[in-house]
C-alpha positions in Angstrom: 0.0 0.0 0.0 1.4 3.5 -0.9 0.1 6.7 0.7 1.7 10.1 0.0 4.8 8.4 -1.4 5.1 6.3 1.8 4.9 2.6 1.2 3.4 0.5 4.0 5.0 -3.0 4.0 5.4 -6.0 6.2 8.7 -5.5 8.1 11.7 -7.8 7.5 14.5 -9.0 9.8 16.8 -6.5 8.0 14.7 -3.7 9.4 15.7 -4.6 13.0 18.6 -2.1 13.3 16.6 0.6 11.4 13.6 0.1 13.8 16.0 0.4 16.8 17.4 3.7 15.4 13.9 5.0 14.6 12.5 4.3 18.0 15.6 5.9 19.6 14.8 9.1 17.6 11.2 9.2 18.9 11.2 10.1 22.6 9.4 9.4 24.9 9.3 5.8 23.4 11.2 3.2 25.3 14.0 1.7 23.4 14.5 -2.1 23.1 17.6 -4.1 22.1 18.3 -4.4 18.4 17.7 -8.1 18.8 14.2 -7.4 20.2 13.5 -5.1 17.2 14.8 -7.8 14.9 12.4 -10.3 16.4 9.5 -7.9 16.1 10.3 -7.4 12.4 10.8 -11.1 11.8 8.4 -13.1 14.0 5.6 -10.5 14.1 5.8 -9.2 10.5 2.1 -10.2 9.9 0.9 -7.9 12.7 3.5 -5.1 12.3 4.1 -2.5 9.6 7.1 -0.6 8.3 6.6 2.7 6.5 9.2 3.4 3.9 9.8 6.8 2.2 12.4 6.8 -0.6 14.1 3.7 0.8 14.2 5.0 4.4 12.2 3.7 7.4 10.1 6.6 8.6 7.5 4.7 10.6 6.9 1.4 12.4 4.2 -0.3 14.4 4.9 -3.5 16.3 2.0 -5.6 17.3 0.7 -9.1 17.9 -2.4 -11.1 18.5 -2.7 -11.8 22.2 -2.4 -15.6 22.8 -5.7 -17.1 23.8 -7.5 -13.8 22.7 -6.8 -13.8 19.0 -9.6 -11.3 18.5 -7.3 -8.7 20.2 -4.5 -6.9 18.5 -2.0 -5.6 21.0 -0.1 -2.6 19.7 3.4 -2.8 21.3 4.9 0.4 19.9 4.2 3.1 17.4 7.1 5.2 16.0 6.9 7.9 13.4 10.1 9.7 12.4 10.4 13.4 12.1 10.4 13.3 8.2 6.9 11.7 8.2 5.2 13.5 11.0 2.0 15.6 10.4 0.7 13.2 7.7 -1.5 11.0 9.9 0.9 8.2 9.3 0.4 6.4 12.6 -3.3 6.1 12.0 -2.8 5.0 8.5 -0.4 2.3 9.6 -2.8 1.1 12.2 -5.7 1.0 9.8 -3.6 -0.9 7.3 -2.8 -3.5 10.0 -6.5 -4.0 10.7 -7.1 -4.6 7.0 -4.7 -7.6 6.8 -6.2 -11.1 6.6 -4.6 -12.1 9.9 -6.7 -9.4 11.6 -10.0 -10.4 10.1 -11.3 -11.6 13.5 -9.9 -8.7 15.5 -12.6 -6.9 17.4 -10.4 -5.1 20.0 -7.2 -3.1 20.0 -5.1 -2.9 23.2 -2.0 -0.9 24.0 -0.4 0.7 27.1 0.3 4.4 27.3 1.8 6.6 30.0 -0.3 9.6 30.9 2.4 12.0 29.5 2.4 10.5 26.0 -0.1 12.9 24.4 0.5 11.8 20.8 -0.4 8.2 21.6 -3.5 9.2 23.5 -4.6 11.3 20.5 -3.9 8.4 18.1 -5.9 5.9 20.0 -8.8 8.2 20.7 -8.9 9.1 17.0 -8.8 5.4 16.1 -11.7 4.6 18.5 -13.7 7.4 16.9 -12.9 6.1 13.4 -14.0 2.6 14.4 -17.1 3.9 16.2 -16.0 1.9 19.2 -15.7 2.7 22.9 -12.3 3.4 24.5 -11.6 2.4 28.1 -8.4 2.8 30.1 -7.2 1.4 33.4 -3.9 1.0 35.2 -2.0 -2.0 33.7 1.5 -1.6 35.0 1.9 0.6 38.1 5.0 2.8 38.6 5.8 1.4 42.0 4.4 -2.2 41.9 5.9 -3.0 38.4 8.6 -0.5 37.8 10.0 0.0 41.3 9.5 3.8 40.7 11.7 3.9 37.7 9.1 4.2 34.9 5.7 6.0 34.8 2.6 4.0 35.2 1.4 2.4 31.9 -2.4 2.6 31.3 -4.1 -0.2 29.4 -6.1 1.3 26.6 -8.8 -1.0 25.1 -10.8 -0.1 22.0 -13.7 -2.2 21.1 -15.7 -4.1 20.2 -15.8 -2.9 16.6 
């Protein structure tokens, strides 16, 4: 799929290092190891998307179907590089994922977001509106209980059913 000269494709293992560099350039996103990003691109390519502009990775969404709840797409991370911001790319990537055959039974989207990540809240609220589905949020991983005070609380955001 091509949108505004940006091609949306299934990621490949070769994207692992590029994904790592993209995420690192997109604070406040948490960085993972290159190996983790390689596995995301390789093992989860059906439920992830790379956005390419003139041969450069400018966007990436990692996701997976939750085991034992395959009607739920968990969005692990959304990254949009500076060169592609302001084009609605994140929402287009997420919409493209939902159109894939592997997501034909998906009725819910889940993710976790810290309160301070306004861009992610805006994306998922907009997505809920587009899907005509309710959005609920609750504490998933508490700052003190899960992160020993070293990371902000992550709120579970659930959209659906749609």
